[in-house]
N, C-alpha and C positions, 0 to 999 in steps of 0.2 A: 504494500500500500504506500501511496505518496506520503512523505512524512515532512519535507522541508518547511511547508508553511503552517503546519498544524501546531497548535498552541494549547497549553494545559487547560485554558478555560473552556476548550471544546466539550469537555465532559461535564460542564455545569459546575455549580458552587454548593457549598453547605456552610452552615453556621457552627463555629466552635465558640459557643456563648455569644458574645457580641462581635466576634471576629469572623469575617467571611474568608474562606479559602477556596481555591479551585480544587475539584475532587481528585485531580491527578497531581500528586505531590512528589516529594523526593526524600528517600531514606539515606542518611549520611554513613551508615555503618560501613559500607564497603569503600569508603573514600580513603581509608587509612592504610590499606594493604591489599595484596592479591587475594587474601582470605582473611575474613573477620577475626579479629583478636590474634593475628599472627605477629609476634614480635620480631621475627626474623627477616621479613620482606616488607619494608616501608614502601608506601606508594610513591609515584612521582609527584613531587609537591606542586609543581606548576601545572601538571595535567589535572590534578584534583581541584586546584583553584580555578582552572578554565572550565571544568565541568560545572562547578557551582555557578559561575557567572553566566555560562550558557543556559543553565537551567533558569535563571531569572529572565534571559532573553526570550525563552520559550514559554514564559507565563507562569512558572511554577511559583507559588507564594505560600508553600506550605513545606517546610523542612523538619524531618523527624531526626533527632540526634540524642546524644547523651554523653556525659563526661567519662564514662567507662568504655566509649567507642575510641580506643587508641591502639596503636602498634608501635613498632620500634621508630621513633622519631617523629611520629605522626598523631595528632589528636584531631578528631573530627571537629570539635567545637573550636579549636584555634584555626583550623582550616576555613571554617565558616566565617569567623571573625576577620580573618585576613582577606578572604576573597569578597565579602559582601558589606562590611562596615565601611561607612555609615550605612545602616540597613535601610532598604526601601520601606516606606511607610505602611505598605500593605503585606510585608513579609511576616508570617507567623511561624515562629520557631517553637516546635514542641520538644521538650526533653523528657527524660525519665529518671527516677531515682530509686534506690533500694538495693540493687546489686552493688557489690564492691569488689574492685580489683586493686591489688597492691601495685607499687612501681614496677615490679617484675612482670606483671600481667596476670598474676595468679588470682584466682577467685577466692574471696574471703567470705566469712558469714555475713549473711544479710544484715543490712543497716538496722540498728534499733531505732525506735521512734525519735529518740533525742539526738540521733546522729544525723537525721534527714536535713536539718538546717544547714549543716556543713556541706552536704551534697549539693543543696540548692545554691549555697553561696560559691561553690567551686564552679558550678555551671554558669553563674553570673559573671565570674571573673573571666572565665575562658571565653565566653561569648562577648565580654564588654558590654553587658546590659545592666540596667538598674532594676529590672524586673523581668520575670520569665513569662511568656505568652501563656503556655500551657505546661504543666508538669503532671506526668503520669507516674503513679506508683506502681512499680513493677513487682508483682508478688512472686515469691520463691517459695511456695509451699505452705504458707501460713493458712491457718483455718479461719483467723479472724483478721480484718482489715482496719478495725475501728481505731486502735491506738495509732497506727501509722498514718491513716487518713486523716485522723484528728490533728496530728502534728502539722501536716501539710495544710490543713485548713487554717490552722493558726497563722502559718506564714502567708497564707492568702489575705487574711484579715490584716496582716501587717504591711501589706502591699508588696511583698517580694514576688508573689505569684499572682497572675490575673485569673486563670481558670485551672480546674483540676481534671485529671483522667485517671484512668486505672487500667493495668495490663496484666494479662495471663490470669484471668479470673473465671469463676463460675457465676451462676445467677444469684447465689446466696451472697457472694462477695459484693455484687453490683448493688443489691438491695441494702446491704449494710452500709456501703459507701454512701449511697443516696441519702440515708438517714443521718449522716454526718454533715455533708456539704454537697452541692451540686456537682454532678459528673457530666462533662461535656464530650467525652470520648472515651471508648473502650478499645484497647489494642490486645487482640488475641491472635493466635496462629489460625490461619484460615486461607484456604485457596482450593482451586478446582481439585487438586490431588492430595489435599491435606485438611480435611474437615471431619467433624464428627457431630454427634447428636447435640452435645453440650454446646458447641460452637453455633450450630444452627439455631438453638434457643436464644443464645446471647444476641445473635444477629437480629432475630425477630424482636427481642425485648428492646434493643436499642432503637429500632425503627419505630415502635410503639410509643417510646419515651422521647423521641426526637434527639437521641444521643447519636454522635458520629460512631460508626464501626469502622476501625482502622486495621485491616488485617496485615500482619507480618508474614513474611515467607510466602506470599501469594504466587510468586513465581517459583521460588527455590524449592517449595514442597519439602520432601524428605531430605533434600540437600542441606536445608537449614542454613547455618552461618557459612557453610562452605559454597553455597549457591547451587544452581542447578547445571546440568551438563546435557548435551545432546543425547547421551546414552540414556538419561532418565526418561526421555520421551520417545526413543527409537521405535518402540513397539505399539505406540498409541496411534492407531491409524485414523480414528475418528478426529483427533486433535490435528493431526497432519493434513487431512483432508479439508477441514474447515480452514486451516491456515492457508492452504493453496487456493481455495475459492476466493478468499479475500486478499490474495497476494501479500499475506502477512506472515510474521514469524509466529512460531508457537507461543513465545513469550508474550507477544502482543495479544494472542487469543486468551491466554491465562489473565491478562490484565483487563481486557474487555469483558470476560466473564465476571471478574470480580466486581467491576463497577456497575454491572447489570443485576447485581444481587440486591440492589435498592438504592434509592436517591441519598440515602444517608451513609453510604459506603464510600470510604476514601481509600485511594491506592497511594502507596509510598515506595514504589520500586526504587531500589539503590543501585548505583554503579559508579565505578571510577573510569568508565569508558565513554568518551564523548559521542561515539557512534550509537552506543546502546542507549544513552540518554535520549537521543533523538528519536529512536525507535520507541522507547518507552512513552514518550510524550505523545507520539503519534497514535498510540493506542487509545488515546482519549476520543478519537474519531471513529473507532471501529465499533459497529453496531452488529451484534449477532442476532440472528432471527430466533423467533420462539422455537422453531424446529431445531435449529442448531444448539440452542441452550438445552433443549430437552435431550437431544442425543449425547451431549457432553455429560449431563447430569445422569443419564441412564448408564453411560460407560464408566463413570467415576463414582456413582452413588453407592 
């Protein structure tokens, strides 16, 4: 499919609280290296900065990031700061807190509620902001979210955070968080080849409550942080057939399917490759027919 003139607003917009974003956004995780969280292979700094600036030219105004997105010599937040500050007025930067990595990159115990302020302040420092547009609490197996989400709600009241979201949750977590403070978005693993009944329920609940649903690994699927490869899709004739009909890539079909799961669904594909960026944004214009959606759902359901 033709991609050069397609911009992110082609997919439409949604509200994150009082902030309007184009539904086709950008995930910063893969900016830092050839594989997420890889300390041995830093990305090309100028190429990563170029990708971010090109994303703005293509109409992307929603970037998802985190202070724990770093590899050897590279920090996603600091790349964003270097590339885009002073920030466009319509740019919404969403970050997340909860997981902890030490300077060596090793994962540490999940942050306690009283430690979340330090994580928020680290994001502020790296991004060069005086407040964060949206902060997601990323769960790591907790049964209850009340204390952690309550700590973030206090930082929201203090003006350090504008809106709150929650990630890697079930429906009970969502209800509990909503009882503490308004939730503007939910980030869960979800995609054509990586969904389950619980995620389908969360998708529906978010739609009913006007909450943005922001799936991660929508393209990567089982590849997760390492990303998807052509081998992951090699036997999927339905996917390849539909891609050929639209002169599209299979990744673009994944993104189109994602966006057509509801007007409240946002896509945040990430890449450090400028050509892949253009392809991802072009998926904003790809419309799958009802028959194509049904065939994909039947094959992957």
